C-alpha positions in Angstrom: -5.5 8.7 -8.5 -8.9 10.0 -7.6 -10.0 8.4 -10.9 -8.3 5.1 -10.3 -7.8 2.2 -12.6 -10.5 -0.3 -11.7 -9.5 -3.9 -11.4 -12.6 -6.0 -11.7 -13.5 -9.7 -11.9 -15.4 -9.8 -15.1 -17.5 -12.7 -16.5 -15.6 -14.3 -19.4 -18.5 -16.7 -19.8 -20.8 -18.8 -17.5 -18.4 -21.0 -15.7 -15.3 -18.8 -16.4 -13.9 -15.6 -15.0 -11.6 -13.1 -16.5 -9.6 -10.7 -14.3 -9.3 -7.6 -16.4 -10.2 -4.0 -16.8 -11.1 -1.9 -19.8 -9.3 1.0 -18.3 -6.0 1.5 -20.2 -2.9 1.8 -18.1 -0.7 4.8 -18.2 1.7 3.1 -20.7 -1.1 2.5 -23.2 -0.9 4.9 -26.2 -3.9 6.4 -28.0 -3.4 3.6 -30.7 -3.7 0.9 -28.0 -6.9 2.5 -26.7 -8.3 2.7 -30.2 -7.4 -1.0 -30.8 -9.1 -2.0 -27.5 -12.3 -0.1 -28.4 -12.3 -1.7 -31.9 -11.6 -5.2 -30.4 -14.3 -4.9 -27.8 -17.0 -3.5 -30.2 -16.1 -6.1 -32.8 -16.3 -8.9 -30.3 -19.6 -7.6 -29.0 -20.9 -7.5 -32.6 -19.6 -11.0 -33.3 -21.3 -12.5 -30.3 -24.5 -10.6 -31.1 -24.5 -12.1 -34.6 -24.1 -15.6 -33.1 -26.9 -14.9 -30.7 -29.3 -13.8 -33.4 -28.6 -16.8 -35.6 -28.9 -19.2 -32.6 -32.3 -17.7 -31.6 -33.6 -17.8 -35.2 -32.6 -21.5 -35.4 -34.2 -22.2 -32.0 -37.5 -20.4 -33.0 -37.6 -22.2 -36.3 -37.4 -25.6 -34.4 -34.1 -26.6 -36.1 -32.2 -29.4 -34.5 -28.9 -28.6 -32.8 -26.9 -30.1 -35.6 -28.5 -27.8 -38.2 -28.0 -24.9 -35.8 -24.3 -25.8 -35.5 -24.0 -25.7 -39.3 -25.6 -22.2 -39.2 -23.6 -20.5 -36.4 -20.6 -22.9 -35.9 -18.1 -21.1 -38.1 -18.9 -17.7 -36.6 -18.9 -19.0 -33.1 -15.5 -20.7 -33.4 -14.1 -17.5 -35.0 -15.3 -15.1 -32.4 -14.4 -17.5 -29.6 -10.9 -18.0 -30.9 -10.2 -14.2 -31.2 -10.5 -14.2 -27.4 -6.9 -15.3 -27.5 -6.1 -11.6 -28.1 -6.9 -11.0 -24.5 -3.8 -13.0 -23.5 -1.8 -10.7 -25.8 -3.4 -7.6 -24.3 -2.3 -8.7 -20.8 1.2 -9.6 -22.1 1.7 -6.2 -23.6 0.4 -4.4 -20.5 -2.6 -2.9 -22.4 -4.8 -4.1 -19.6 -3.7 -4.7 -16.0 -4.4 -8.4 -16.1 -2.2 -11.2 -14.8 -0.9 -13.0 -17.9 -0.9 -16.5 -16.5 -4.4 -16.1 -15.1 -5.7 -14.7 -18.3 -4.1 -17.4 -20.4 -5.7 -20.1 -18.2 -9.1 -18.6 -18.3 -9.1 -18.0 -22.0 -7.9 -21.5 -22.5 -10.7 -22.9 -20.4 -13.2 -21.6 -23.0 -11.2 -22.7 -26.0 -10.9 -26.3 -24.8 -14.7 -26.5 -24.7 -15.2 -25.3 -28.2 -12.2 -26.9 -29.8 -11.8 -29.8 -27.4 -15.4 -31.0 -27.4 -18.0 -29.3 -29.6 -16.0 -28.7 -32.9 -14.9 -32.3 -33.4 -17.6 -34.4 -31.7 -20.9 -34.8 -33.7 -22.6 -36.1 -30.6 -22.0 -32.7 -29.0 -23.2 -30.8 -32.0 -26.4 -32.8 -32.2 -27.4 -32.4 -28.5 -29.8 -29.7 -27.2 -27.1 -28.6 -24.7 -25.4 -26.8 -27.6 -28.3 -24.3 -27.7 -28.1 -23.9 -23.9 -24.3 -23.3 -23.9 -24.1 -21.0 -26.9 -27.1 -18.7 -26.0 -25.7 -18.5 -22.4 -22.3 -17.5 -23.7 -23.8 -14.9 -26.0 -25.9 -13.3 -23.3 -22.7 -13.0 -21.2 -20.3 -11.9 -23.8 -22.3 -9.1 -25.5 -22.7 -7.1 -22.2 -19.2 -7.9 -21.2 -17.6 -6.4 -24.3 -20.0 -3.5 -24.4 -19.1 -2.9 -20.7 -15.4 -2.8 -21.7 -15.9 -0.4 -24.6 -18.1 1.9 -22.6 -15.6 2.1 -19.8 -13.0 3.1 -22.4 -15.1 5.7 -24.0 -17.3 7.2 -21.2 -16.5 8.5 -17.8 -19.0 6.1 -16.3 -20.7 3.0 -17.6 -24.5 3.4 -18.0 -26.2 1.8 -15.1 -28.4 -0.6 -17.1 -25.3 -2.1 -18.8 -23.5 -2.2 -15.4 -26.5 -4.0 -13.8 -26.8 -6.6 -16.6 -23.0 -7.1 -16.5 -23.1 -7.9 -12.7 -26.5 -9.6 -12.5 -26.7 -11.8 -15.5 -24.4 -14.4 -14.0 -27.2 -15.5 -11.6 -28.9 -17.2 -14.5 -26.2 -17.6 -17.0 -23.6 -19.3 -14.8 -25.8 -22.3 -14.0 -27.1 -22.6 -17.6 -23.8 -22.1 -19.2 -22.0 -24.5 -16.9 -24.7 -27.1 -17.5 -24.3 -26.8 -21.3 -20.5 -27.0 -21.1 -20.6 -30.1 -19.0 -22.9 -31.9 -21.4 -20.8 -30.9 -24.3 -17.7 -32.3 -22.8 -19.4 -35.5 -21.6 -20.9 -36.2 -25.0 -17.5 -35.8 -26.7 -15.8 -38.4 -24.5 -16.5 -41.4 -26.7 -15.1 -39.6 -29.7 -11.9 -38.8 -27.9 -11.6 -42.3 -26.3 -11.5 -43.7 -29.8 -9.4 -41.0 -31.5 -7.2 -39.3 -28.9 -7.1 -41.2 -25.5 -4.7 -38.5 -24.0 -7.3 -35.8 -24.4 -10.1 -38.2 -23.3 -8.3 -38.6 -20.0 -7.5 -34.9 -19.8 -11.2 -34.0 -20.4 -12.2 -36.3 -17.6 -10.0 -34.4 -15.2 -11.5 -31.1 -16.4 -15.0 -32.5 -15.8 -14.1 -33.5 -12.3 -12.7 -30.0 -11.7 -16.2 -28.5 -12.5 -17.5 -30.0 -9.3 -15.5 -27.8 -6.8 -14.8 -25.0 -9.4 -18.4 -24.1 -10.3 -19.7 -23.2 -6.8 -16.4 -21.3 -6.1 -16.8 -19.2 -9.2 -20.4 -18.5 -8.6 -19.8 -17.4 -5.0 -16.8 -15.4 -6.2 -19.0 -13.5 -8.7 -21.5 -12.8 -5.9 -18.8 -11.2 -3.9 -17.5 -9.4 -6.9 -21.0 -8.1 -7.6 -21.3 -6.8 -4.1 -18.0 -5.1 -4.3 -18.7 -3.5 -7.7 -22.1 -2.2 -6.6 -20.4 -0.7 -3.4 -17.6 0.9 -5.4 -20.1 2.4 -7.9 -22.2 3.7 -5.1 -19.2 5.3 -3.4 -18.1 6.8 -6.7 -21.5 8.2 -7.3 -21.7 9.7 -3.8 -18.2 11.1 -4.2 -19.2 12.7 -7.5 -22.4 14.2 -6.0 -20.4 15.5 -3.1 -17.5 16.9 -5.1 -19.2 20.4 -5.0 -19.5 20.2 -1.2 -15.9 19.2 -0.4 -14.7 20.3 3.0 -11.2 20.8 4.4 -7.9 19.9 2.8 -8.4 18.4 -0.6 -6.6 17.3 -3.8 -6.7 20.0 -6.5 -8.7 19.7 -9.7 -6.4 18.5 -12.5 -9.0 18.6 -15.3 -11.3 21.5 -15.2 -13.5 20.2 -18.0 -14.3 16.9 -16.2 -13.6 18.0 -12.6 -11.2 15.2 -12.1 -8.8 15.3 -9.2 -6.0 13.0 -10.3 -3.8 12.3 -7.4 -1.3 10.8 -9.8 -0.9 14.0 -11.8 -0.6 16.1 -8.7 1.8 13.7 -7.1 4.0 13.7 -10.1 3.9 17.5 -10.5 5.2 18.0 -6.9 8.1 15.6 -7.5 8.9 17.4 -10.7 8.8 20.9 -9.0 11.1 19.8 -6.2 13.9 18.3 -8.4 13.5 21.1 -11.0 14.9 23.5 -8.3 18.4 22.0 -8.9 18.3 19.6 -11.9 16.2 20.6 -14.8 17.1 17.4 -16.8 16.0 15.2 -13.9 12.8 17.2 -13.7 12.1 16.8 -17.4 12.6 13.1 -17.1 10.2 12.9 -14.2 7.7 15.1 -16.1 7.9 12.8 -19.2 7.2 9.6 -17.1 4.0 8.1 -18.7 3.4 5.5 -16.1 3.9 7.3 -12.8 2.1 4.8 -10.7 4.8 2.2 -11.4 7.6 4.3 -12.8 8.0 6.7 -9.9 10.6 4.7 -8.0 13.6 5.7 -10.2 12.6 9.4 -9.9 12.7 9.1 -6.1 16.3 8.0 -6.4 17.0 10.8 -8.8 15.5 13.3 -6.4 17.7 12.0 -3.5 20.8 12.0 -5.7 20.2 15.6 -6.7 19.8 16.5 -3.0 23.0 14.8 -2.0 25.2 16.9 -4.2 25.3 19.7 -1.6 23.5 21.2 1.4 22.2 24.1 -0.8 20.8 21.6 -3.3 19.1 19.5 -0.6 17.4 22.5 1.0 16.4 23.9 -2.4 14.8 20.6 -3.4 13.0 20.4 0.0 11.7 23.9 0.0 10.5 23.7 -3.7 8.6 20.5 -3.0 6.9 21.9 0.1 6.1 25.2 -1.6 4.6 23.4 -4.6 2.5 21.1 -2.4 1.2 23.9 -0.3 0.3 26.0 -3.3 -1.4 23.1 -5.2 -3.6 21.6 -2.5 -6.8 23.4 -1.7 -8.7 24.0 1.4 -12.5 24.2 1.1 -14.7 25.9 3.6 -18.4 26.7 3.0 -18.1 26.0 -0.7 -15.1 28.4 -1.2 -11.7 27.2 -2.1 -8.4 28.6 -1.0 -4.8 27.4 -1.2 -3.7 25.6 2.0 -1.3 28.5 2.7 -4.1 31.0 2.4 -6.4 28.9 4.6 -3.8 28.7 7.4 -3.6 32.5 7.5 -7.4 33.0 7.2 -9.2 30.6 9.5 -7.6 31.4 12.8 -10.7 31.8 15.0 -10.6 29.5 18.1 -13.1 26.7 17.9 -11.7 24.4 20.5 -11.6 24.4 24.3 -9.1 22.5 26.3 -9.4 19.6 28.8 -6.6 18.1 30.9 -6.3 14.7 32.6 -3.7 14.0 35.2 -3.0 10.3 35.3 -3.3 8.5 38.6 -0.6 5.9 37.9 2.8 5.4 39.4 4.6 8.7 40.0 6.9 9.7 37.2 10.6 9.0 37.9 10.0 5.5 39.3 11.1 3.8 36.1 14.8 3.1 36.8 15.7 0.9 33.9 15.2 0.9 30.1 13.7 -2.4 29.1 12.9 -3.5 25.6 10.4 -6.3 24.8 12.1 -8.7 22.5 12.2 -12.5 21.9 13.5 -12.7 18.4 16.7 -14.1 17.0 18.8 -13.1 14.0 18.3 -15.4 11.0 15.1 -16.9 12.4 11.6 -16.2 11.2 10.0 -13.7 13.5 6.7 -15.7 13.9 8.6 -18.6 15.3 9.4 -16.5 18.4 5.9 -15.1 18.8 5.5 -16.5 22.3 8.6 -14.6 23.5 7.6 -11.3 21.9 7.0 -9.7 25.3 10.1 -10.9 27.1 11.9 -7.9 28.5 15.6 -7.3 28.2 17.5 -4.6 30.0 20.9 -3.8 31.5 23.7 -6.0 30.3 21.3 -8.2 28.4 20.1 -5.2 26.4 23.6 -4.1 25.6 24.5 -7.7 24.5 21.5 -7.7 22.2 22.4 -4.3 20.8 25.9 -5.7 19.9 24.3 -8.7 18.3 22.1 -6.5 16.2 25.0 -4.4 15.1 27.2 -7.4 14.3 24.5 -9.0 12.2 23.6 -5.8 10.4 20.1 -5.2 11.8 21.0 -1.7 13.1 23.9 0.8 12.8 26.4 1.4 15.6 25.2 4.9 16.3 21.7 3.5 16.8 23.0 1.1 19.4 25.0 3.8 21.1 21.9 6.0 21.3 19.8 3.3 22.9 22.7 2.4 25.3 23.0 6.0 26.3 19.3 6.0 27.4 20.0 2.8 29.4 23.0 4.4 31.0 21.0 7.5 32.0 17.9 6.2 33.8 17.2 9.8 34.9 16.2 10.5 31.2 13.3 8.2 31.8 11.5 10.8 33.9 9.7 13.0 31.3 7.6 15.0 33.7 9.4 18.2 32.6 9.0 17.5 28.9 6.2 18.4 26.5 5.0 16.6 23.5 2.4 17.3 20.8 1.3 14.1 19.1 -0.6 14.4 15.8 -2.2 11.1 15.3 -1.9 10.3 19.0 -3.7 7.0 18.8 -1.4 5.6 16.1 -0.3 1.9 16.6 3.3 2.9 16.0 3.1 6.1 18.1 4.9 6.8 21.4 1.8 7.8 23.4 1.8 4.8 25.8 5.5 5.1 26.5 5.4 8.9 27.0 2.5 8.7 29.4 4.1 5.9 31.4 7.2 8.1 31.9 5.1 11.0 33.1 5.3 13.2 30.0 3.0 16.2 29.3 1.2 15.2 26.1 -1.0 17.4 23.9 -2.9 14.9 21.9 -4.7 15.4 18.5 -6.7 12.7 16.9 -9.9 12.2 14.9 -13.0 13.2 16.7 -14.6 9.8 17.1 -15.8 8.6 20.5 -14.4 5.1 20.1 -10.9 6.5 19.6 -11.0 8.9 22.5 -12.5 6.3 24.9 -9.3 4.3 24.6 -7.1 7.4 24.8 -8.8 8.8 27.9 -8.7 5.4 29.6 -5.0 5.1 28.9 -4.4 8.6 30.3 -6.3 7.9 33.5 -4.1 4.9 34.3 -0.8 6.6 33.4 1.7 8.8 35.2 1.5 11.6 32.6 -0.6 14.7 32.0 -2.9 14.4 29.0 -4.3 17.5 27.3 -6.7 17.5 24.3 -9.0 19.7 22.3 -12.7 19.8 22.9 -15.0 21.2 20.2 -16.8 24.2 21.7 -19.9 23.6 19.5 -20.3 20.0 20.8 -19.7 21.2 24.4 -22.4 23.8 24.1 -24.8 21.2 22.6 -24.1 18.9 25.5 -25.1 21.5 27.9 -22.7 20.3 30.6 -19.4 21.6 31.9 -16.3 19.5 31.2 -15.6 18.8 34.8 -19.0 17.3 35.2 -18.7 15.0 32.3 -18.1 11.3 32.5 -15.3 9.7 30.4 -17.9 8.5 27.9 -19.3 12.0 27.5 -15.8 13.4 27.2 -15.0 11.0 24.4 -18.1 12.3 22.6 -16.8 15.9 22.5 -13.1 15.4 22.3 -10.8 15.5 19.2 -10.4 17.3 16.0 -10.2 16.4 12.3 -6.8 17.1 10.9 -8.1 17.6 7.4 -11.2 19.7 8.2 -9.8 21.7 11.1 -6.2 22.2 10.0 -5.9 26.0 10.7 -7.9 25.8 13.9 -5.8 23.0 15.3 -2.8 25.1 14.7 -4.5 28.0 16.5 -5.3 25.8 19.5 -1.8 24.4 19.8 -0.3 27.8 19.7 -2.6 28.9 22.5 -2.1 25.9 24.9 1.5 24.9 24.5 3.6 26.4 27.3 6.6 28.6 26.6 8.9 25.7 27.1 10.7 23.3 24.8 8.1 21.3 22.9 8.5 18.3 20.6 5.8 17.9 18.0 5.5 14.6 16.3 3.6 13.4 13.3 2.4 9.8 13.7 -0.5 9.8 11.3 -1.2 7.2 8.7 -4.0 6.4 6.3 -4.0 4.4 3.1 -3.5 5.9 -0.3 -4.3 9.5 -1.2 -5.5 10.3 2.4 -1.9 9.7 3.7 -0.6 12.6 1.6 -3.5 14.8 2.8 -2.7 14.0 6.4 1.0 14.5 6.0 0.4 17.9 4.4 -2.1 18.9 7.0 0.4 18.1 9.7 3.1 19.9 7.8 1.0 23.1 7.7 0.5 22.9 11.5 4.2 22.2 12.2 5.3 25.0 9.9 3.0 27.4 11.8 4.3 26.3 15.2 7.9 26.5 14.1 7.5 30.1 13.0 6.5 31.1 16.6 8.6 28.6 18.6 12.3 28.7 17.9 12.9 26.0 20.5 10.4 23.6 18.8 11.7 20.2 18.0 10.1 17.8 15.5 9.7 14.0 15.5 8.7 11.6 12.7 9.0 7.9 12.1 11.0 7.2 9.0 10.3 4.1 6.9 13.1 1.8 5.8 11.4 1.4 2.5 12.7 4.7 1.0 15.9 6.0 -0.6 18.3 6.8 2.2 21.8 8.2 2.5 23.8 5.5 4.4 27.3 5.1 5.9 30.0 3.7 3.7 30.1 0.7 6.1 26.5 -0.2 5.2 27.3 0.1 1.4 30.3 -2.2 1.9 28.1 -4.7 3.8 25.7 -4.8 0.9 28.6 -5.9 -1.4 29.7 -8.4 1.2 26.3 -9.9 1.6 25.9 -10.3 -2.1 29.2 -12.2 -2.4 28.3 -14.4 0.6 24.7 -15.0 -0.4 23.4 -18.6 -0.4 23.7 -20.5 -3.7 20.0 -20.3 -4.5 20.1 -16.5 -4.2 23.2 -16.3 -6.4 21.7 -18.5 -9.0 18.5 -16.4 -9.2 20.7 -13.3 -9.2 20.1 -10.9 -12.1 16.7 -12.1 -13.3 15.0 -11.6 -10.0 17.3 -10.0 -7.4 18.5 -6.4 -7.8 21.7 -5.4 -6.0 21.3 -2.8 -3.3 24.8 -1.3 -3.4 24.2 1.8 -5.5 26.7 4.2 -7.1 27.6 6.9 -4.6 27.1 10.7 -5.1 30.1 13.0 -5.0 29.3 15.7 -2.4 30.3 19.2 -3.6 30.6 20.5 0.0 32.6 17.6 1.5 34.3 16.5 -1.8 33.6 12.9 -0.6 31.4 10.1 -1.8 27.9 9.9 -0.2 26.4 6.4 -0.3 22.8 5.5 -0.6 20.4 2.6 -0.8 17.1 2.1 -2.5 14.6 0.4 -0.2 11.5 1.5 -2.1 8.8 -1.1 -2.7 6.9 0.1 -5.7 3.7 -1.6 -4.5 3.5 0.9 -1.7 2.6 3.5 -4.3 3.7 7.0 -5.1 1.2 8.5 -2.5 2.9 6.7 0.4 6.3 7.9 -0.9 5.2 11.5 -1.3 3.7 11.5 2.2 7.0 10.4 3.7 9.0 12.7 1.5 7.0 15.7 2.8 8.1 14.8 6.3 11.7 14.5 5.1 11.6 17.9 3.4 10.1 19.6 6.5 12.8 18.0 8.7 15.6 19.3 6.5 14.2 22.8 6.2 13.5 23.2 9.9 16.9 21.6 10.9 18.6 24.3 8.8 16.7 26.9 10.9 18.0 25.5 14.2 15.2 23.1 15.1 16.1 19.7 16.5 14.9 16.8 14.5 14.2 13.2 15.8 13.4 11.2 12.6 14.8 7.8 13.0 14.4 4.8 10.7 11.9 2.2 12.1 12.3 -1.5 11.2 9.8 -3.5 9.2 7.1 -4.3 11.8 4.6 -7.1 11.9 1.7 -5.0 13.0 -1.8 -6.5 12.9 -2.8 -4.1 10.0 0.1 -5.4 8.0 0.1 -9.2 8.6 -3.6 -9.5 8.2 -2.8 -9.3 4.5 -1.7 -12.8 3.6 0.8 -11.7 1.0 2.6 -9.3 3.3 2.5 -11.9 6.1 4.2 -14.4 3.8 6.8 -11.9 2.6 7.7 -11.0 6.2 7.8 -14.7 7.1 10.6 -15.4 4.6 12.5 -12.2 4.8 15.0 -13.5 7.4 16.5 -15.6 4.6 18.1 -12.4 3.2 20.8 -11.5 5.6 20.7 -9.4 7.7 16.9 -8.7 7.5 14.9 -9.1 10.7 11.2 -8.3 11.1 10.1 -7.0 14.5 6.9 -7.2 16.4 5.2 -3.9 17.2 6.2 -4.2 20.9 9.9 -4.1 20.0 9.6 -1.4 17.4 7.6 0.9 19.6 10.1 0.4 22.5 13.2 1.0 20.5 11.7 4.0 18.6 10.6 5.5 21.9 14.1 5.0 23.3 15.6 6.8 20.3 13.1 9.7 20.7 14.1 10.0 24.4 17.7 10.1 23.4 17.2 12.8 20.8 15.3 15.1 23.1 17.4 14.4 26.2 21.0 14.3 24.8 22.3 17.7 23.8 25.0 16.0 21.8 22.6 14.0 19.7 23.0 14.5 15.9 19.3 15.5 15.9 20.3 18.8 17.6 21.7 21.4 15.1 23.9 22.7 18.0 25.5 19.3 18.5 29.3 19.3 17.9 29.1 16.8 15.1 27.9 18.6 11.9 26.1 16.9 9.0 27.7 16.9 5.6 24.2 17.0 4.0 20.7 17.6 5.5 19.6 14.1 4.2 22.0 12.6 6.8 19.5 13.6 9.5 17.9 10.3 8.6 21.2 8.4 8.5 21.7 8.7 12.3 20.0 6.3 14.6 19.0 3.9 11.9 17.1 0.9 13.3 16.5 -0.3 9.7 16.0 -4.0 10.3 18.7 -4.9 7.8 17.4 -2.9 4.9 20.6 -0.8 4.6 22.9 -3.8 4.5 20.9 -6.4 2.6 22.6 -7.3 -0.6 19.4 -6.9 -2.6 16.8 -4.1 -2.9 13.7 -4.5 -0.8 11.6 -4.2 -3.9 13.1 -7.4 -5.3 13.1 -9.8 -2.4 9.4 -9.7 -1.4 8.1 -12.4 -3.8 11.0 -14.8 -3.1 10.5 -14.2 0.6 6.9 -15.2 0.3 7.7 -18.3 -1.8 10.3 -19.3 0.8 7.7 -18.9 3.6 5.2 -21.1 1.8 7.8 -23.7 1.2 9.0 -23.8 4.8 5.5 -23.8 6.4 3.6 -25.8 3.8 6.4 -28.0 2.4 4.7 -31.4 3.1 1.4 -30.2 1.7 3.0 -28.7 -1.4 5.1 -31.8 -1.9 2.0 -34.1 -1.7 0.2 -31.8 -4.1 3.1 -31.8 -6.5 3.3 -35.6 -6.4 -0.4 -35.9 -7.0 -0.2 -33.6 -10.0 2.7 -35.5 -11.3 0.8 -38.8 -11.0 -2.3 -37.2 -12.6 -0.1 -35.9 -15.5 1.4 -39.4 -15.9 -2.0 -41.0 -16.0 -3.3 -38.5 -18.6 -0.2 -39.1 -20.8 0.0 -42.9 -20.5 -3.2 -44.2 -19.1 -1.2 -46.0 -16.4 -1.8 -45.4 -12.7 1.6 -46.4 -11.4 5.0 -45.1 -12.6 
């Protein structure tokens, strides 16, 4: 949401970090919040008491042993109650990893109980003062920070500053005190408990690499926390000066714009149109951020009951979204629907570039870059990613994909049709509007190479348009784009006299700020011919929903005035989809034939993908579905994609052709730069028939499917095609290049972690084996004192 749960690296003590947050998750009740406030304030008071006593003893010149007698009982008590933080994580009261929390709390406990409490030498040393006072100065601000974040909208800056600056002094002093305390206790343990003596020696050695790492990590965390606080402050100051399409206020007392609440409300409104009970269940969901997945499936199930139900759900969802979101201009707010009707004055001029590349029509064969192999990790074929296949080789590969389960037969047939009709590859008589023209997964390079007429809309940033203009110059196509009239006037130079660099400076439009005006421009420049408008936009988080809705408003306006308009979207495989019965049966088969290790893990970790079908009221037949949702994508991603589905269904019912094919999981640079995603993709091939594609392959096959949909009058995308759909959701069932998601025996949301583990084992097996052997040897030495087994 706009007021997101903050996950922060917080100082547990000098030398220790605690990954936690005082923000209570959606599942926490008022009682849990009250307990956390009480716990944090009590802990702060306890540490403050120890601090006061320690300082009094120090000022009085008391030796460390006498000071221990004074504050030792209170210190051990308040330190031991830190174990509650493990319970908090275990119960989900704070979004902290249980294992990490347990390890970090234990690291403090073994100093107090494993060194100081039992060893008189430690109690008598001056390092006791150094350690305890450092701990106190870290813990009092930490717990007050927690409590303040639970009670107040924003933590007071002095407390925030101390919280994220005190470590500069307290880490070195606290670590020094801890090391001395452990060292001084070694003779005691050597005599009384040799096992712990050896264990403590290992811990002391671990301080050498661990301490610099933790200090550097806290520096990075401080930088991040200050940046986030600055952004939040700037956002709060700018809330009154919002511009363009924005999330609505959900709490008028505080001014909060909770994306979670609005997201949930739209899903509730959509399913309420046909199933009040499902709507009520969605409304009562307390933890929407993580609990949304089952309601997506419920929404799709309600839609699959009949055509009427599907269209009712889609229209209700779209109407609610358009009425909730606001559009701000000059400090005044309107609903998006009102804004689209109000701000229609033209603000853009038009510029056109005719590419100087090879004449359109010279491409005689469909070729797909692909060097992968079924059942093999995609990265192992990286050097072959640009190998081109066409003709018989392409059809052979299509058959292999179908046989293995990577794609559906109708998808293979569609691509083969394009290969059989090379004349379809001349797009000089076709017109495309691309919203998000520069998208990495968009079809712009392909369309321009085939001579298409492209009307491009993308963000008004010179670096974006420099690349687009350069691409257009070298292509065979015609490239038309908006130019902001105010910028053109300020430049004082006619368009024809501008260099490409100057053109890039005045080109483009902001889909969120200029939504109505972009619609006006497109209506004025698009010829009275069949036009395909595609939404290829993407941004992370809440902005993805805003972009999707802005594009939806533009598409809705264009479709009102253009009965021959066709729409294009890229569908994600990680969604709930209607699928052919053959895909459902393949899920069952793949579970039965799964490798032994997958069968053994089974129920605890892997969730079957073969879901119970829905009985269609129109066809009186079962309609099958799969759940490919990955909850980590978040509800905003899912809503953004669902808005596209809803628009496709509604416009298809009005006679507009729809090209909305499933794209496979793709190893784009933006995805695999995340180590966790890269690891999951690296092991996904172990779950038959999953196959991850490189962007070159995905772009080519999705482009071929788009060409098929706009060229072939018999394509299922065309409402006038002889084959009629039993339900509007089956629009997305045709041409499914899903990469195995529909036929995998297990849900996508349950195979990611195991895929990552498998990747690490396969790529780092020797290193992991050596590490395990070393740990085993170390454990044996700690337990027995012997070096060899």
